[in-house]
C-alpha positions in Angstrom: 9.7 2.9 2.6 8.9 6.0 0.5 11.6 7.8 -1.3 11.8 10.6 -3.9 13.4 9.3 -7.0 14.4 11.1 -10.0 12.4 14.2 -11.1 8.7 13.7 -10.7 9.0 10.1 -9.2 8.0 8.8 -5.8 9.1 5.2 -5.1 7.1 3.2 -2.5 8.5 -0.1 -1.3 6.5 -2.3 1.1 8.0 -5.6 2.3 5.5 -8.0 3.9 5.5 -11.5 5.2 2.4 -13.6 4.4 1.5 -16.1 7.1 0.7 -19.4 5.5 -0.8 -21.7 8.1 0.8 -25.3 8.2 3.5 -24.3 5.7 6.4 -21.8 5.2 5.6 -18.1 5.2 5.8 -16.2 1.9 7.5 -12.9 1.3 5.7 -10.2 -0.6 7.4 -7.2 -2.0 5.3 -4.4 -3.2 6.8 -1.6 -5.5 4.6 1.3 -6.5 5.8 4.4 -8.5 4.0 7.6 -8.6 4.8 10.4 -11.0 3.9 13.9 -10.1 3.6 16.7 -12.5 1.4 19.8 -13.3 0.8 22.3 -15.9 -1.8 24.9 -17.0 -3.7 24.7 -13.8 -3.8 21.0 -13.8 -2.1 18.4 -11.3 -1.3 15.0 -12.7 -0.4 12.0 -10.5 0.1 8.7 -12.4 1.1 5.3 -11.2 3.2 3.8 -14.0 4.6 1.0 -11.8 2.4 -1.3 -9.7 4.5 -4.4 -9.0 3.8 -7.0 -6.2 6.1 -10.1 -6.1 5.3 -13.1 -4.0 8.0 -15.6 -3.2 8.4 -18.6 -0.9 11.8 -19.8 0.4 14.0 -22.3 -1.5 13.2 -24.9 1.1 9.6 -24.4 0.7 10.0 -24.8 -3.0 12.0 -28.0 -2.6 9.7 -29.7 -0.1 6.7 -29.0 -2.4 8.5 -30.2 -5.5 8.2 -26.8 -7.2 4.6 -26.2 -6.4 5.2 -23.0 -4.3 6.6 -21.3 -7.4 3.3 -21.9 -9.1 1.4 -20.8 -6.1 3.6 -17.6 -5.6 2.9 -16.6 -9.2 -0.8 -17.0 -8.8 -0.6 -15.1 -5.5 1.3 -12.3 -7.5 -1.4 -12.0 -10.3 -4.1 -11.8 -7.6 -2.1 -9.2 -5.7 -1.6 -7.2 -8.8 -5.2 -7.0 -9.6 -6.0 -5.9 -6.1 -3.2 -3.4 -5.9 -3.7 -1.8 -9.3 -7.3 -1.1 -8.4 -6.4 0.2 -4.9 -3.8 2.5 -6.3 -6.0 3.8 -9.0 -9.1 4.3 -6.9 -7.6 5.3 -3.5 -3.8 6.2 -3.5 -3.4 8.2 -6.7 -6.5 10.4 -6.2 -5.6 11.0 -2.5 -2.1 12.1 -3.3 -3.4 14.3 -6.2 -6.0 15.9 -3.9 -3.3 16.8 -1.3 -1.2 18.3 -4.0 -4.1 20.3 -5.3 -4.7 21.5 -1.9 -1.0 22.7 -1.5 -1.2 24.4 -4.9 -4.4 26.2 -3.9 -3.0 27.4 -0.7 0.1 28.7 -2.5 -1.9 30.5 -5.0 -4.0 32.0 -2.3 -0.9 33.3 -0.5 0.3 34.8 -3.8 -3.0 36.6 -4.2 -3.0 37.8 -0.5 0.5 39.2 -1.0 -0.2 40.9 -4.2 -0.8 44.6 -3.8 -3.5 44.4 -6.5 -5.0 41.2 -5.2 -5.0 39.6 -8.6 -6.0 35.9 -8.9 -3.2 33.5 -9.7 -3.0 30.1 -11.6 -0.5 27.4 -11.6 1.5 27.4 -14.7 3.8 24.5 -13.8 4.4 22.1 -11.0 7.7 20.0 -10.7 8.5 17.5 -8.0 12.1 16.4 -7.3 14.1 14.9 -4.5 16.4 17.8 -4.4 13.9 20.6 -4.5 10.7 19.1 -3.2 7.5 20.5 -4.7 8.1 23.5 -7.1 5.0 25.5 -8.1 5.0 28.5 -10.5 2.0 30.7 -10.2 1.3 33.5 -12.6 -1.5 36.3 -12.4 -4.5 35.7 -14.6 
């Protein structure tokens, strides 16, 4: 589930079930937060939160004499390393590029609609749940 949080935030929550052969399945909850801002012609997308959590059921933990808690903690650490790299190398740059494309399209529209055909640059970019993507373009 992807939701727009407070100003500049996008919350991504992904619930998963991990199939563990010959044992109880584990639940994995992934939480990623992206912040979206921009100023002086630059778009910034950061990922301040990358948080996977792996949990087994209480019955699984009881039957394993507490071992599944340790296994879940280990799986969480492995998932964190994988997700952090994936978010930094794949997700964040892809979102940033899409927003840059939107900004460039917006600035091109401003230039095309300007009687003097001046070029424009993005002075600010704000993202919020209430207003969506708000770009301010000024002539250069």
